[in-house]
N, C-alpha and C positions, 0 to 999 in steps of 0.2 A: 262707274264709280262705286266702290264698295269699301266701307270702313266701319270701325267700331266706336261707339260712344260710351264712355264711362263717367261716373259722377259719384260724389258723396262717399268717398272711401273712408274718411274720418279716422285715419290712423290704423285701419285694420289691414295689416300687411299680409296676413294669411289669406284673407279674401281677395286682396289685390293679386297676390301670386296665382291664385286659382283662376281668376278672371283672365289675367294675361296669358296663362297657359292655354286656356280655352280659346282665346282669340287667335293664338298661334295655330292651334289645332284646326281652326276654321280656315286657315290659309290667308289670314288678314294681317297686313303690316301697318296700315294707317289707323291711327287712333286719335280721337279728340277727348279731352278731359274737361268736364264742365265745372270743376271746382269743389271746394270743401274736401280737401285732400288729407289733411293731417290732424285737424282738431278733433280730439276725442280722448277719453280716458283709457287709451290702449297703448300702442307703441309707435310713436310718431317717427322716430329716427329711421328705422329700416324702411318705413313707408315712403318718406320723402326722398330718401336716397334712391329707392327704386324708381320713383317718379321722375326725379331729376335725370336719371340715366336713360329714360324712355324717350324715344323720338316721337313726340306727340305735340299737338296744338293744345294749349292749356289756358284755363281761365282762373281768376281769383274768385273763390266763393266768399260768402259773407263770414263764415267762420275762419277762413284763411285771413281775411281782412282784419278780424278782431285781434289776430296775433301781431299785427304790425301798425295798427292805428291808435293804440291806447296803451297806457302803462300797465305793467303786470298786475298791480293791485286792483285795477278796474276791469280785468278780464273775467269772464265767466269761469265756472269750475272746469269745463273741458279745456278751455284755452290756458288756464293757469298751469295745469299739469303738462299739457303739450309744450308750452313755452320752455319748461325746464328740461325737456328732452331734446330740444333743438339747439343747433349751433348758430353763430352769427351768419355763416354762409347760407344756411337754410332760409333765414329770415330775409337776407339780401335777395335771394332767388325769388321768394314770394313777392317782394316789392317790384319785380320786373314784370309781373303778370298782369294782363289786361282784364277789365270787367266783362267786355264783350269782344267778339272776333268774327271774322268772315272766313270760312273754310272753302278754299278752291272756288271762290266767287259764287257758289251755289247754296251754301249752308250758313245760316246765321246762328251764332252760338251765344248763349247767355247763361248765367247761373240760375236766376229766378225769373225775372222779366227783363225786357230790353231797357226798362227805365231804372230799375234798382235791383239789388241783390238779396232783398229780404221778403218781397211780396210773393205770396202764392199766386200762381197763374192758372194752371189747369184745374186747380182745386180751390175750394173756398171753405171757410169755417164760420158758420153763423153763431149767434150767441149761445145756442144749446150745446155747442162743442162737437157736432157731427162734422166729419170731413166729407164734403160732397164735391161732385164735379162742378166747376164753374159754368155759368151760362155761356153759350156761344157768343152772345153779344159782348159780354165782359171780356172774353178771351180775344175777340177780334179788335176791340178798342186798343188793347195793349200791343197788338201786332201791327198797328197802323205804322206805315213808313218803312216796314221791313219788306224788301223786294224779293228776297230769296225764297225759293219754292219749298225749302225745308228749314225748319226752325227747331233748334234743340234747346231745351231748358232742363233744369234739375231742381234741387232745393227741397222738394217735398218728400223725396225718397219713394214716390209712388210711380211705378211704370205706367205710362199712359200715352196714347196717341189720339190727337184731335185733328180732324179735317176741317179747315175753314171753308166758308161758302165760296171763296174765290179759288179753291183748289189747293192752297198751301197746306202743308202738313206740319203740325207741331208735335214733337216727341220728347217725352221725359223717359230716360232709360232706366230709371229706378236707381237704387243705392247699391254700390258695391259692398260697403262695409257696415251699414247700420240699418237693419230691417225693422226698426221701430224706435220711436222717441216720444217724449212728452214735451209740449210747448205751451207757452202762456199767451201768445199773440197769434191772430187778433183776438181770440178768446181761448181759454184753456181747452186743450184737446190732446188726443194721442193719435199717432200714426202707427199702424201695425201692418206689416207685409204678409203675415200669416205663415211664413216659413223662414228658416234661417239662411237660406241660400244667398249667395252673392249674385247681384243682378247687373246686367248691362244690355246694350242693344246693338244689333248689326243693321246698318243702313245700306241699301243698294238701289241704285237707279236702274230701273228696268223699263225699256220702251218709253222713256221720258217721264216715268212716274216713280215715286219712292216706295220701295218695299221695306218693311220693318219686321225684324225678328227679335223678340225679347228672349234673352237667355237667362236661365236660373242655374247657377253653378254650385254644386255642393263643395264644401271644404271643411276643414277642422274647426268648426264654429265653437265646439265645446271648449277648446283652449282659449279662444278669445272671450267667451262668456266668463270663464274663470278669471281672466285678467281684469275684466270690467268689475267683477265682484271684489277682487283684491284691491282695486282702486276706489272702492266705496260707491259703485254705481249699480245697485241691484236691479233697477228697472232696465237699464241697458243690457245687463247680464241676461235678464229674462228674454229680451228681444233677440239677442244674439243666439241664445240657446234654442228658442222656439219660434221666433217671428212674432210673438205676442208679448205685451207688457202686462205682467201680473204681479 
């Protein structure tokens, strides 16, 4: 079994195009998408049209959910702009997507954790605002009850793989379209990928174990940074341009 995992596109259609092209160049046809597809101050319509046409297993991320579970006036700034770019058919499609899924009986898919779509799993943020790897004990508690040998999650935009003590592997493929962001929960912090590349992962089962390859794909990030700046998001523009928030 060999497939690609993408996540956290956040309306960045140029990054998505580059990643899908790279996936095809690797000879891969099977794709899973872990959610947060369109919400962001970029260009949601071509992004969601591309994803709807893609033959893939998909999840609803927390930012996707914000587009369909609350009125427009109560959405965050990313969702308010995204909502105006979407058609009713796009929102109806988002309503059909699950929070979790099982892929080919062997892979458990979730956006953040199996229990909810907003909690950091492989990473944690203490009161000082540092973004640190979670303890193995904390990670394993949230993996309880998942029987699949490979578990995929997203949400933090940080590419990471963690082997559990029982041999299961948890992988976050990183973010296709947002290499940095600022958040207020659980404590104020920033996430910075350190480069503007679009990220995804290739998963392959080899001799009964999972092999993981993290891919960093260059694309026309300057155009997307300019669009974020045009939409009044200078920090995202910095992240898109450099991988750092300045």
